[in-house]
PQR file of N, CA, C, O and H, with PARSE charges and radii, in Angstrom:
ATOM      1  N   MET A   1       0.844  -1.169   0.000 -0.4000 1.5000
ATOM      2  CA  MET A   1       0.000   0.000   0.000 -0.0000 2.0000
ATOM      3  C   MET A   1       0.891   1.234   0.000  0.5500 1.7000
ATOM      4  O   MET A   1       1.870   1.307   0.743 -0.5500 1.4000
ATOM      5  N   LEU A   2       0.546   2.186  -0.829 -0.4000 1.5000
ATOM      6  CA  LEU A   2       1.282   3.441  -0.912 -0.0000 2.0000
ATOM      7  C   LEU A   2       0.365   4.566  -0.457  0.5500 1.7000
ATOM      8  O   LEU A   2      -0.715   4.760  -1.016 -0.5500 1.4000
ATOM      9  H   LEU A   2      -0.250   2.127  -1.432  0.4000 1.0000
ATOM     10  N   ILE A   3       0.791   5.296   0.543 -0.4000 1.5000
ATOM     11  CA  ILE A   3       0.023   6.433   1.037 -0.0000 2.0000
ATOM     12  C   ILE A   3       0.757   7.689   0.597  0.5500 1.7000
ATOM     13  O   ILE A   3       1.912   7.909   0.961 -0.5500 1.4000
ATOM     14  H   ILE A   3       1.668   5.139   0.997  0.4000 1.0000
ATOM     15  N   ASP A   4       0.074   8.504  -0.188 -0.4000 1.5000
ATOM     16  CA  ASP A   4       0.687   9.709  -0.736 -0.0000 2.0000
ATOM     17  C   ASP A   4      -0.167  10.920  -0.389  0.5500 1.7000
ATOM     18  O   ASP A   4      -1.174  11.180  -1.047 -0.5500 1.4000
ATOM     19  H   ASP A   4      -0.864   8.325  -0.484  0.4000 1.0000
ATOM     20  N   CYS A   5       0.222  11.652   0.626 -0.4000 1.5000
ATOM     21  CA  CYS A   5      -0.547  12.834   1.044 -0.0000 2.0000
ATOM     22  C   CYS A   5      -0.531  13.925  -0.020  0.5500 1.7000
ATOM     23  O   CYS A   5      -1.447  14.745  -0.077 -0.5500 1.4000
ATOM     24  H   CYS A   5       1.040  11.441   1.161  0.4000 1.0000
ATOM     25  N   ASP A   6       0.505  13.944  -0.869 -0.4000 1.5000
ATOM     26  CA  ASP A   6       0.588  14.976  -1.901 -0.0000 2.0000
ATOM     27  C   ASP A   6      -0.571  14.904  -2.886  0.5500 1.7000
ATOM     28  O   ASP A   6      -0.965  15.925  -3.448 -0.5500 1.4000
ATOM     29  H   ASP A   6       1.249  13.278  -0.823  0.4000 1.0000
ATOM     30  N   SER A   7      -1.118  13.719  -3.102 -0.4000 1.5000
ATOM     31  CA  SER A   7      -2.226  13.585  -4.052 -0.0000 2.0000
ATOM     32  C   SER A   7      -3.591  13.591  -3.365  0.5500 1.7000
ATOM     33  O   SER A   7      -4.606  13.386  -4.030 -0.5500 1.4000
ATOM     34  H   SER A   7      -0.797  12.889  -2.645  0.4000 1.0000
ATOM     35  N   CYS A   8      -3.642  13.817  -2.073 -0.4000 1.5000
ATOM     36  CA  CYS A   8      -4.903  13.832  -1.332 -0.0000 2.0000
ATOM     37  C   CYS A   8      -5.715  15.069  -1.711  0.5500 1.7000
ATOM     38  O   CYS A   8      -5.197  16.186  -1.704 -0.5500 1.4000
ATOM     39  H   CYS A   8      -2.818  13.983  -1.532  0.4000 1.0000
ATOM     40  N   ALA A   9      -6.982  14.865  -2.038 -0.4000 1.5000
ATOM     41  CA  ALA A   9      -7.851  15.964  -2.466 -0.0000 2.0000
ATOM     42  C   ALA A   9      -8.196  16.922  -1.332  0.5500 1.7000
ATOM     43  O   ALA A   9      -8.534  18.077  -1.591 -0.5500 1.4000
ATOM     44  H   ALA A   9      -7.403  13.958  -2.043  0.4000 1.0000
ATOM     45  N   VAL A  10      -8.118  16.476  -0.094 -0.4000 1.5000
ATOM     46  CA  VAL A  10      -8.491  17.326   1.043 -0.0000 2.0000
ATOM     47  C   VAL A  10      -7.305  17.596   1.969  0.5500 1.7000
ATOM     48  O   VAL A  10      -7.487  17.876   3.153 -0.5500 1.4000
ATOM     49  H   VAL A  10      -7.843  15.538   0.116  0.4000 1.0000
ATOM     50  N   ARG A  11      -6.104  17.512   1.429 -0.4000 1.5000
ATOM     51  CA  ARG A  11      -4.905  17.737   2.227 -0.0000 2.0000
ATOM     52  C   ARG A  11      -4.940  19.124   2.857  0.5500 1.7000
ATOM     53  O   ARG A  11      -5.302  20.104   2.205 -0.5500 1.4000
ATOM     54  H   ARG A  11      -5.956  17.284   0.466  0.4000 1.0000
ATOM     55  N   GLY A  12      -4.571  19.196   4.097 -0.4000 1.5000
ATOM     56  CA  GLY A  12      -4.562  20.458   4.828 -0.0000 2.0000
ATOM     57  C   GLY A  12      -5.877  20.704   5.527  0.5500 1.7000
ATOM     58  O   GLY A  12      -5.910  20.952   6.733 -0.5500 1.4000
ATOM     59  H   GLY A  12      -4.278  18.400   4.627  0.4000 1.0000
ATOM     60  N   ALA A  13      -6.967  20.635   4.773 -0.4000 1.5000
ATOM     61  CA  ALA A  13      -8.289  20.905   5.347 -0.0000 2.0000
ATOM     62  C   ALA A  13      -8.775  19.763   6.225  0.5500 1.7000
ATOM     63  O   ALA A  13      -9.487  19.998   7.201 -0.5500 1.4000
ATOM     64  H   ALA A  13      -6.940  20.434   3.794  0.4000 1.0000
ATOM     65  N   ALA A  14      -8.403  18.529   5.896 -0.4000 1.5000
ATOM     66  CA  ALA A  14      -8.923  17.371   6.627 -0.0000 2.0000
ATOM     67  C   ALA A  14      -7.828  16.538   7.288  0.5500 1.7000
ATOM     68  O   ALA A  14      -8.084  15.402   7.687 -0.5500 1.4000
ATOM     69  H   ALA A  14      -7.825  18.338   5.103  0.4000 1.0000
ATOM     70  N   CYS A  15      -6.636  17.066   7.411 -0.4000 1.5000
ATOM     71  CA  CYS A  15      -5.535  16.304   8.022 -0.0000 2.0000
ATOM     72  C   CYS A  15      -5.836  15.935   9.473  0.5500 1.7000
ATOM     73  O   CYS A  15      -5.442  14.863   9.935 -0.5500 1.4000
ATOM     74  H   CYS A  15      -6.428  17.989   7.087  0.4000 1.0000
ATOM     75  N   GLN A  16      -6.525  16.809  10.187 -0.4000 1.5000
ATOM     76  CA  GLN A  16      -6.810  16.554  11.602 -0.0000 2.0000
ATOM     77  C   GLN A  16      -7.593  15.265  11.804  0.5500 1.7000
ATOM     78  O   GLN A  16      -7.365  14.563  12.789 -0.5500 1.4000
ATOM     79  H   GLN A  16      -6.844  17.679   9.812  0.4000 1.0000
ATOM     80  N   GLY A  17      -8.512  14.934  10.895 -0.4000 1.5000
ATOM     81  CA  GLY A  17      -9.341  13.751  11.066 -0.0000 2.0000
ATOM     82  C   GLY A  17      -8.857  12.542  10.292  0.5500 1.7000
ATOM     83  O   GLY A  17      -9.538  11.516  10.278 -0.5500 1.4000
ATOM     84  H   GLY A  17      -8.697  15.504  10.095  0.4000 1.0000
ATOM     85  N   CYS A  18      -7.725  12.628   9.661 -0.4000 1.5000
ATOM     86  CA  CYS A  18      -7.219  11.542   8.820 -0.0000 2.0000
ATOM     87  C   CYS A  18      -6.522  10.470   9.667  0.5500 1.7000
ATOM     88  O   CYS A  18      -5.802  10.783  10.616 -0.5500 1.4000
ATOM     89  H   CYS A  18      -7.172  13.461   9.673  0.4000 1.0000
ATOM     90  N   LEU A  19      -6.744   9.224   9.314 -0.4000 1.5000
ATOM     91  CA  LEU A  19      -6.116   8.115  10.023 -0.0000 2.0000
ATOM     92  C   LEU A  19      -4.598   8.133   9.851  0.5500 1.7000
ATOM     93  O   LEU A  19      -3.862   7.721  10.748 -0.5500 1.4000
ATOM     94  H   LEU A  19      -7.328   8.969   8.543  0.4000 1.0000
ATOM     95  N   VAL A  20      -4.141   8.606   8.711 -0.4000 1.5000
ATOM     96  CA  VAL A  20      -2.697   8.642   8.454 -0.0000 2.0000
ATOM     97  C   VAL A  20      -1.987   9.515   9.490  0.5500 1.7000
ATOM     98  O   VAL A  20      -0.866   9.204   9.893 -0.5500 1.4000
ATOM     99  H   VAL A  20      -4.739   8.940   7.983  0.4000 1.0000
ATOM    100  N   THR A  21      -2.624  10.602   9.924 -0.4000 1.5000
ATOM    101  CA  THR A  21      -1.984  11.470  10.916 -0.0000 2.0000
ATOM    102  C   THR A  21      -1.880  10.795  12.272  0.5500 1.7000
ATOM    103  O   THR A  21      -1.079  11.214  13.108 -0.5500 1.4000
ATOM    104  H   THR A  21      -3.535  10.855   9.597  0.4000 1.0000
ATOM    105  N   ALA A  22      -2.664   9.772  12.505 -0.4000 1.5000
ATOM    106  CA  ALA A  22      -2.525   9.002  13.743 -0.0000 2.0000
ATOM    107  C   ALA A  22      -1.278   8.130  13.677  0.5500 1.7000
ATOM    108  O   ALA A  22      -0.699   7.785  14.707 -0.5500 1.4000
ATOM    109  H   ALA A  22      -3.315   9.431  11.827  0.4000 1.0000
ATOM    110  N   LEU A  23      -0.870   7.778  12.471 -0.4000 1.5000
ATOM    111  CA  LEU A  23       0.307   6.935  12.279 -0.0000 2.0000
ATOM    112  C   LEU A  23       1.578   7.751  12.059  0.5500 1.7000
ATOM    113  O   LEU A  23       2.668   7.346  12.464 -0.5500 1.4000
ATOM    114  H   LEU A  23      -1.340   8.059  11.635  0.4000 1.0000
ATOM    115  N   PHE A  24       1.425   8.885  11.423 -0.4000 1.5000
ATOM    116  CA  PHE A  24       2.557   9.742  11.080 -0.0000 2.0000
ATOM    117  C   PHE A  24       2.238  11.165  11.497  0.5500 1.7000
ATOM    118  O   PHE A  24       1.098  11.483  11.834 -0.5500 1.4000
ATOM    119  H   PHE A  24       0.539   9.214  11.094  0.4000 1.0000
ATOM    120  N   GLU A  25       3.241  12.012  11.472 -0.4000 1.5000
ATOM    121  CA  GLU A  25       3.010  13.414  11.789 -0.0000 2.0000
ATOM    122  C   GLU A  25       2.199  14.072  10.687  0.5500 1.7000
ATOM    123  O   GLU A  25       2.377  13.766   9.508 -0.5500 1.4000
ATOM    124  H   GLU A  25       4.168  11.754  11.198  0.4000 1.0000
ATOM    125  N   ALA A  26       1.312  14.972  11.070 -0.4000 1.5000
ATOM    126  CA  ALA A  26       0.536  15.745  10.102 -0.0000 2.0000
ATOM    127  C   ALA A  26       1.451  16.764   9.432  0.5500 1.7000
ATOM    128  O   ALA A  26       2.406  17.230  10.053 -0.5500 1.4000
ATOM    129  H   ALA A  26       1.167  15.221  12.028  0.4000 1.0000
ATOM    130  N   PRO A  27       1.181  17.114   8.191 -0.5600 1.5000
ATOM    131  CA  PRO A  27       1.994  18.146   7.533  0.2800 2.0000
ATOM    132  C   PRO A  27       1.892  19.466   8.290  0.5500 1.7000
ATOM    133  O   PRO A  27       0.836  19.819   8.814 -0.5500 1.4000
ATOM    134  N   VAL A  28       2.982  20.168   8.334 -0.4000 1.5000
ATOM    135  CA  VAL A  28       3.011  21.440   9.045 -0.0000 2.0000
ATOM    136  C   VAL A  28       2.339  22.499   8.182  0.5500 1.7000
ATOM    137  O   VAL A  28       2.699  22.685   7.020 -0.5500 1.4000
ATOM    138  H   VAL A  28       3.840  19.881   7.908  0.4000 1.0000
ATOM    139  N   GLU A  29       1.367  23.187   8.753 -0.4000 1.5000
ATOM    140  CA  GLU A  29       0.682  24.242   8.015 -0.0000 2.0000
ATOM    141  C   GLU A  29       1.505  25.515   8.070  0.5500 1.7000
ATOM    142  O   GLU A  29       2.279  25.722   9.005 -0.5500 1.4000
ATOM    143  H   GLU A  29       1.074  23.035   9.697  0.4000 1.0000
ATOM    144  N   GLY A  30       1.342  26.354   7.084 -0.4000 1.5000
ATOM    145  CA  GLY A  30       2.027  27.635   7.065 -0.0000 2.0000
ATOM    146  C   GLY A  30       3.352  27.616   6.323  0.5500 1.7000
ATOM    147  O   GLY A  30       4.034  28.638   6.253 -0.5500 1.4000
ATOM    148  H   GLY A  30       0.713  26.185   6.325  0.4000 1.0000
ATOM    149  N   LEU A  31       3.726  26.473   5.768 -0.4000 1.5000
ATOM    150  CA  LEU A  31       4.956  26.404   4.993 -0.0000 2.0000
ATOM    151  C   LEU A  31       4.626  26.560   3.519  0.5500 1.7000
ATOM    152  O   LEU A  31       3.601  26.071   3.046 -0.5500 1.4000
ATOM    153  H   LEU A  31       3.171  25.643   5.825  0.4000 1.0000
ATOM    154  N   ASP A  32       5.504  27.246   2.796 -0.4000 1.5000
ATOM    155  CA  ASP A  32       5.277  27.327   1.359 -0.0000 2.0000
ATOM    156  C   ASP A  32       5.756  26.016   0.726  0.5500 1.7000
ATOM    157  O   ASP A  32       6.453  25.243   1.384 -0.5500 1.4000
ATOM    158  H   ASP A  32       6.337  27.644   3.180  0.4000 1.0000
ATOM    159  N   PRO A  33       5.401  25.751  -0.524 -0.5600 1.5000
ATOM    160  CA  PRO A  33       5.758  24.470  -1.151  0.2800 2.0000
ATOM    161  C   PRO A  33       7.258  24.176  -1.160  0.5500 1.7000
ATOM    162  O   PRO A  33       7.662  23.024  -1.002 -0.5500 1.4000
ATOM    163  N   ASP A  34       8.086  25.207  -1.344 -0.4000 1.5000
ATOM    164  CA  ASP A  34       9.538  24.993  -1.346 -0.0000 2.0000
ATOM    165  C   ASP A  34      10.041  24.551   0.026  0.5500 1.7000
ATOM    166  O   ASP A  34      10.898  23.672   0.120 -0.5500 1.4000
ATOM    167  H   ASP A  34       7.758  26.143  -1.472  0.4000 1.0000
ATOM    168  N   GLU A  35       9.516  25.151   1.078 -0.4000 1.5000
ATOM    169  CA  GLU A  35       9.909  24.767   2.436 -0.0000 2.0000
ATOM    170  C   GLU A  35       9.464  23.343   2.754  0.5500 1.7000
ATOM    171  O   GLU A  35      10.222  22.564   3.331 -0.5500 1.4000
ATOM    172  H   GLU A  35       8.820  25.865   1.001  0.4000 1.0000
ATOM    173  N   ALA A  36       8.237  23.009   2.378 -0.4000 1.5000
ATOM    174  CA  ALA A  36       7.730  21.655   2.621 -0.0000 2.0000
ATOM    175  C   ALA A  36       8.561  20.626   1.864  0.5500 1.7000
ATOM    176  O   ALA A  36       8.850  19.550   2.388 -0.5500 1.4000
ATOM    177  H   ALA A  36       7.621  23.642   1.909  0.4000 1.0000
ATOM    178  N   ARG A  37       8.945  20.951   0.639 -0.4000 1.5000
ATOM    179  CA  ARG A  37       9.767  20.038  -0.171 -0.0000 2.0000
ATOM    180  C   ARG A  37      11.154  19.871   0.453  0.5500 1.7000
ATOM    181  O   ARG A  37      11.687  18.761   0.479 -0.5500 1.4000
ATOM    182  H   ARG A  37       8.711  21.825   0.212  0.4000 1.0000
ATOM    183  N   ALA A  38      11.738  20.947   0.949 -0.4000 1.5000
ATOM    184  CA  ALA A  38      13.056  20.862   1.583 -0.0000 2.0000
ATOM    185  C   ALA A  38      13.006  19.970   2.817  0.5500 1.7000
ATOM    186  O   ALA A  38      13.911  19.166   3.044 -0.5500 1.4000
ATOM    187  H   ALA A  38      11.305  21.848   0.928  0.4000 1.0000
ATOM    188  N   ILE A  39      11.958  20.110   3.606 -0.4000 1.5000
ATOM    189  CA  ILE A  39      11.803  19.266   4.790 -0.0000 2.0000
ATOM    190  C   ILE A  39      11.662  17.810   4.382  0.5500 1.7000
ATOM    191  O   ILE A  39      12.245  16.925   5.009 -0.5500 1.4000
ATOM    192  H   ILE A  39      11.223  20.763   3.422  0.4000 1.0000
ATOM    193  N   GLU A  40      10.892  17.560   3.336 -0.4000 1.5000
ATOM    194  CA  GLU A  40      10.710  16.188   2.854 -0.0000 2.0000
ATOM    195  C   GLU A  40      12.034  15.590   2.385  0.5500 1.7000
ATOM    196  O   GLU A  40      12.322  14.426   2.663 -0.5500 1.4000
ATOM    197  H   GLU A  40      10.418  18.278   2.827  0.4000 1.0000
ATOM    198  N   VAL A  41      12.837  16.378   1.678 -0.4000 1.5000
ATOM    199  CA  VAL A  41      14.135  15.896   1.187 -0.0000 2.0000
ATOM    200  C   VAL A  41      15.041  15.516   2.353  0.5500 1.7000
ATOM    201  O   VAL A  41      15.663  14.454   2.332 -0.5500 1.4000
ATOM    202  H   VAL A  41      12.603  17.323   1.452  0.4000 1.0000
ATOM    203  N   PHE A  42      15.121  16.371   3.369 -0.4000 1.5000
ATOM    204  CA  PHE A  42      15.951  16.063   4.536 -0.0000 2.0000
ATOM    205  C   PHE A  42      15.438  14.823   5.269  0.5500 1.7000
ATOM    206  O   PHE A  42      16.229  13.975   5.681 -0.5500 1.4000
ATOM    207  H   PHE A  42      14.616  17.234   3.387  0.4000 1.0000
ATOM    208  N   ALA A  43      14.128  14.716   5.432 -0.4000 1.5000
ATOM    209  CA  ALA A  43      13.552  13.567   6.138 -0.0000 2.0000
ATOM    210  C   ALA A  43      13.824  12.269   5.385  0.5500 1.7000
ATOM    211  O   ALA A  43      14.157  11.254   5.997 -0.5500 1.4000
ATOM    212  H   ALA A  43      13.485  15.405   5.098  0.4000 1.0000
ATOM    213  N   ARG A  44      13.685  12.296   4.066 -0.4000 1.5000
ATOM    214  CA  ARG A  44      13.945  11.082   3.271 -0.0000 2.0000
ATOM    215  C   ARG A  44      15.422  10.712   3.251  0.5500 1.7000
ATOM    216  O   ARG A  44      15.777   9.554   3.033 -0.5500 1.4000
ATOM    217  H   ARG A  44      13.414  13.120   3.568  0.4000 1.0000
ATOM    218  N   ALA A  45      16.285  11.711   3.480 -0.4000 1.5000
ATOM    219  CA  ALA A  45      17.723  11.448   3.527 -0.0000 2.0000
ATOM    220  C   ALA A  45      18.157  10.895   4.879  0.5500 1.7000
ATOM    221  O   ALA A  45      19.326  10.565   5.074 -0.5500 1.4000
ATOM    222  H   ALA A  45      15.997  12.652   3.657  0.4000 1.0000
ATOM    223  N   GLY A  46      17.205  10.794   5.819 -0.4000 1.5000
ATOM    224  CA  GLY A  46      17.523  10.202   7.107 -0.0000 2.0000
ATOM    225  C   GLY A  46      17.711  11.188   8.241  0.5500 1.7000
ATOM    226  O   GLY A  46      17.981  10.789   9.374 -0.5500 1.4000
ATOM    227  H   GLY A  46      16.255  11.063   5.661  0.4000 1.0000
ATOM    228  N   PHE A  47      17.572  12.475   7.948 -0.4000 1.5000
ATOM    229  CA  PHE A  47      17.692  13.475   9.003 -0.0000 2.0000
ATOM    230  C   PHE A  47      16.408  13.513   9.817  0.5500 1.7000
ATOM    231  O   PHE A  47      15.315  13.332   9.281 -0.5500 1.4000
ATOM    232  H   PHE A  47      17.353  12.799   7.027  0.4000 1.0000
ATOM    233  N   GLU A  48      16.550  13.749  11.108 -0.4000 1.5000
ATOM    234  CA  GLU A  48      15.375  13.944  11.950 -0.0000 2.0000
ATOM    235  C   GLU A  48      15.025  15.426  11.874  0.5500 1.7000
ATOM    236  O   GLU A  48      15.799  16.280  12.308 -0.5500 1.4000
ATOM    237  H   GLU A  48      17.439  13.896  11.544  0.4000 1.0000
ATOM    238  N   VAL A  49      13.863  15.721  11.322 -0.4000 1.5000
ATOM    239  CA  VAL A  49      13.466  17.105  11.068 -0.0000 2.0000
ATOM    240  C   VAL A  49      12.387  17.522  12.051  0.5500 1.7000
ATOM    241  O   VAL A  49      11.398  16.813  12.236 -0.5500 1.4000
ATOM    242  H   VAL A  49      13.234  15.028  10.970  0.4000 1.0000
ATOM    243  N   GLU A  50      12.578  18.672  12.680 -0.4000 1.5000
ATOM    244  CA  GLU A  50      11.573  19.237  13.573 -0.0000 2.0000
ATOM    245  C   GLU A  50      11.359  20.688  13.169  0.5500 1.7000
ATOM    246  O   GLU A  50      12.305  21.475  13.135 -0.5500 1.4000
ATOM    247  H   GLU A  50      13.382  19.248  12.530  0.4000 1.0000
ATOM    248  N   VAL A  51      10.129  21.037  12.866 -0.4000 1.5000
ATOM    249  CA  VAL A  51       9.810  22.410  12.491 -0.0000 2.0000
ATOM    250  C   VAL A  51       9.484  23.176  13.766  0.5500 1.7000
ATOM    251  O   VAL A  51       8.556  22.827  14.496 -0.5500 1.4000
ATOM    252  H   VAL A  51       9.360  20.397  12.894  0.4000 1.0000
ATOM    253  N   LEU A  52      10.250  24.210  14.018 -0.4000 1.5000
ATOM    254  CA  LEU A  52      10.077  24.998  15.226 -0.0000 2.0000
ATOM    255  C   LEU A  52       9.072  26.114  15.000  0.5500 1.7000
ATOM    256  O   LEU A  52       8.737  26.444  13.862 -0.5500 1.4000
ATOM    257  H   LEU A  52      11.004  24.493  13.425  0.4000 1.0000
ATOM    258  N   SER A  53       8.606  26.677  16.070 -0.4000 1.5000
ATOM    259  CA  SER A  53       7.675  27.794  16.008 -0.0000 2.0000
ATOM    260  C   SER A  53       8.299  28.934  15.222  0.5500 1.7000
ATOM    261  O   SER A  53       9.506  29.167  15.294 -0.5500 1.4000
ATOM    262  H   SER A  53       8.878  26.408  16.995  0.4000 1.0000
ATOM    263  N   GLN A  54       7.472  29.633  14.481 -0.4000 1.5000
ATOM    264  CA  GLN A  54       7.978  30.751  13.696 -0.0000 2.0000
ATOM    265  C   GLN A  54       8.001  32.040  14.494  0.5500 1.7000
ATOM    266  O   GLN A  54       8.307  33.101  13.950 -0.5500 1.4000
ATOM    267  H   GLN A  54       6.492  29.444  14.423  0.4000 1.0000
ATOM    268  N   GLN A  55       7.681  31.961  15.772 -0.4000 1.5000
ATOM    269  CA  GLN A  55       7.718  33.143  16.617 -0.0000 2.0000
ATOM    270  C   GLN A  55       9.177  33.520  16.858  0.5500 1.7000
ATOM    271  O   GLN A  55       9.980  32.666  17.234 -0.5500 1.4000
ATOM    272  H   GLN A  55       7.432  31.099  16.213  0.4000 1.0000
ATOM    273  N   PRO A  56       9.524  34.777  16.649 -0.5600 1.5000
ATOM    274  CA  PRO A  56      10.913  35.178  16.877  0.2800 2.0000
ATOM    275  C   PRO A  56      11.272  35.071  18.356  0.5500 1.7000
ATOM    276  O   PRO A  56      10.438  35.270  19.239 -0.5500 1.4000
ATOM    277  N   ALA A  57      12.507  34.760  18.586 -0.4000 1.5000
ATOM    278  CA  ALA A  57      12.985  34.664  19.965 -0.0000 2.0000
ATOM    279  C   ALA A  57      12.969  36.048  20.604  0.5500 1.7000
ATOM    280  O   ALA A  57      13.228  37.056  19.946 -0.5500 1.4000
ATOM    281  H   ALA A  57      13.185  34.599  17.868  0.4000 1.0000
ATOM    282  N   ALA A  58      12.667  36.076  21.868 -0.4000 1.5000
ATOM    283  CA  ALA A  58      12.659  37.351  22.589 -0.0000 2.0000
ATOM    284  C   ALA A  58      14.105  37.810  22.780  0.5500 1.7000
ATOM    285  O   ALA A  58      14.934  37.075  23.318 -0.5500 1.4000
ATOM    286  H   ALA A  58      12.457  35.257  22.403  0.4000 1.0000
ATOM    287  N   LEU A  59      14.387  38.998  22.346 -0.4000 1.5000
ATOM    288  CA  LEU A  59      15.731  39.548  22.479 -0.0000 2.0000
ATOM    289  C   LEU A  59      15.724  40.636  23.535  0.5500 1.7000
ATOM    290  O   LEU A  59      14.730  41.336  23.724 -0.5500 1.4000
ATOM    291  H   LEU A  59      13.714  39.595  21.910  0.4000 1.0000
ATOM    292  N   ARG A  60      16.826  40.761  24.203 -0.4000 1.5000
ATOM    293  CA  ARG A  60      16.940  41.844  25.172 -0.0000 2.0000
ATOM    294  C   ARG A  60      18.347  42.402  25.099  0.5500 1.7000
ATOM    295  O   ARG A  60      19.312  41.678  24.856 -0.5500 1.4000
ATOM    296  H   ARG A  60      17.633  40.191  24.050  0.4000 1.0000
ATOM    297  N   MET A  61      18.440  43.668  25.308 -0.4000 1.5000
ATOM    298  CA  MET A  61      19.732  44.337  25.251 -0.0000 2.0000
ATOM    299  C   MET A  61      20.347  44.349  26.638  0.5500 1.7000
ATOM    300  O   MET A  61      19.696  44.718  27.616 -0.5500 1.4000
ATOM    301  H   MET A  61      17.655  44.256  25.505  0.4000 1.0000
ATOM    302  N   VAL A  62      21.590  43.947  26.715 -0.4000 1.5000
ATOM    303  CA  VAL A  62      22.311  43.946  27.983 -0.0000 2.0000
ATOM    304  C   VAL A  62      23.492  44.890  27.831  0.5500 1.7000
ATOM    305  O   VAL A  62      24.347  44.701  26.966 -0.5500 1.4000
ATOM    306  H   VAL A  62      22.119  43.647  25.921  0.4000 1.0000
ATOM    307  N   ARG A  63      23.529  45.886  28.663 -0.4000 1.5000
ATOM    308  CA  ARG A  63      24.653  46.830  28.615 -0.0000 2.0000
ATOM    309  C   ARG A  63      25.755  46.329  29.540  0.5500 1.7000
ATOM    310  O   ARG A  63      25.525  46.009  30.706 -0.5500 1.4000
ATOM    311  H   ARG A  63      22.834  46.040  29.366  0.4000 1.0000
ATOM    312  N   ARG A  64      26.933  46.273  28.989 -0.4000 1.5000
ATOM    313  CA  ARG A  64      28.092  45.848  29.778 -0.0000 2.0000
ATOM    314  C   ARG A  64      29.120  46.969  29.774  0.5500 1.7000
ATOM    315  O   ARG A  64      29.404  47.550  28.726 -0.5500 1.4000
ATOM    316  H   ARG A  64      27.120  46.532  28.042  0.4000 1.0000
ATOM    317  N   PRO A  65      29.663  47.268  30.909 -0.5600 1.5000
ATOM    318  CA  PRO A  65      30.700  48.309  30.922  0.2800 2.0000
ATOM    319  C   PRO A  65      31.955  47.795  30.227  0.5500 1.7000
ATOM    320  O   PRO A  65      32.301  46.618  30.324 -0.5500 1.4000
ATOM    321  N   SER A  66      32.624  48.697  29.528 -0.4000 1.5000
ATOM    322  CA  SER A  66      33.867  48.287  28.879 -0.0000 2.0000
ATOM    323  C   SER A  66      34.958  48.158  29.932  0.5500 1.7000
ATOM    324  O   SER A  66      34.826  48.698  31.031 -0.5500 1.4000
ATOM    325  H   SER A  66      32.343  49.653  29.450  0.4000 1.0000
ATOM    326  N   ARG A  67      36.004  47.467  29.615 -0.4000 1.5000
ATOM    327  CA  ARG A  67      37.078  47.232  30.590 -0.0000 2.0000
ATOM    328  C   ARG A  67      37.831  48.513  30.925  0.5500 1.7000
ATOM    329  O   ARG A  67      38.269  48.701  32.059 -0.5500 1.4000
ATOM    330  H   ARG A  67      36.111  47.029  28.722  0.4000 1.0000
ATOM    331  N   SER A  68      37.981  49.388  29.945 -0.4000 1.5000
ATOM    332  CA  SER A  68      38.734  50.620  30.197 -0.0000 2.0000
ATOM    333  C   SER A  68      37.847  51.736  30.738  0.5500 1.7000
ATOM    334  O   SER A  68      38.341  52.792  31.134 -0.5500 1.4000
ATOM    335  H   SER A  68      37.625  49.236  29.023  0.4000 1.0000
ATOM    336  N   GLY A  69      36.560  51.502  30.753 -0.4000 1.5000
ATOM    337  CA  GLY A  69      35.655  52.544  31.220 -0.0000 2.0000
ATOM    338  C   GLY A  69      35.165  53.432  30.092  0.5500 1.7000
ATOM    339  O   GLY A  69      34.246  54.229  30.278 -0.5500 1.4000
ATOM    340  H   GLY A  69      36.159  50.644  30.432  0.4000 1.0000
ATOM    341  N   PHE A  70      35.784  53.295  28.908 -0.4000 1.5000
ATOM    342  CA  PHE A  70      35.379  54.079  27.748 -0.0000 2.0000
ATOM    343  C   PHE A  70      34.771  53.148  26.707  0.5500 1.7000
ATOM    344  O   PHE A  70      35.191  52.002  26.550 -0.5500 1.4000
ATOM    345  H   PHE A  70      36.531  52.647  28.757  0.4000 1.0000
ATOM    346  N   ARG A  71      33.796  53.657  26.017 -0.4000 1.5000
ATOM    347  CA  ARG A  71      33.184  52.880  24.938 -0.0000 2.0000
ATOM    348  C   ARG A  71      33.624  53.463  23.607  0.5500 1.7000
ATOM    349  O   ARG A  71      33.664  54.681  23.430 -0.5500 1.4000
ATOM    350  H   ARG A  71      33.455  54.588  26.145  0.4000 1.0000
ATOM    351  N   VAL A  72      33.945  52.602  22.696 -0.4000 1.5000
ATOM    352  CA  VAL A  72      34.318  53.032  21.355 -0.0000 2.0000
ATOM    353  C   VAL A  72      33.122  52.786  20.457  0.5500 1.7000
ATOM    354  O   VAL A  72      32.602  51.672  20.398 -0.5500 1.4000
ATOM    355  H   VAL A  72      33.912  51.612  22.839  0.4000 1.0000
ATOM    356  N   ALA A  73      32.686  53.821  19.757 -0.4000 1.5000
ATOM    357  CA  ALA A  73      31.519  53.680  18.881 -0.0000 2.0000
ATOM    358  C   ALA A  73      31.948  53.403  17.471  0.5500 1.7000
ATOM    359  O   ALA A  73      31.105  53.254  16.586 -0.5500 1.4000
ATOM    360  H   ALA A  73      33.109  54.726  19.805  0.4000 1.0000
TER
END
């Protein structure tokens, strides 16, 4: 048996209720076709692929005094 999500007529819209998603991970929504293809290529090559949240990491500025007491701009 060959299961091919790429040819599924309701891919994306009905992945939540599909039996295949109980066996395998559901496709990640929000990726463009090139990104999805790149992930597929890495996964088929044997890499363990995990798609992380697209939320940017929280950055904070930390001021550190210079060793000489003067800052060079």
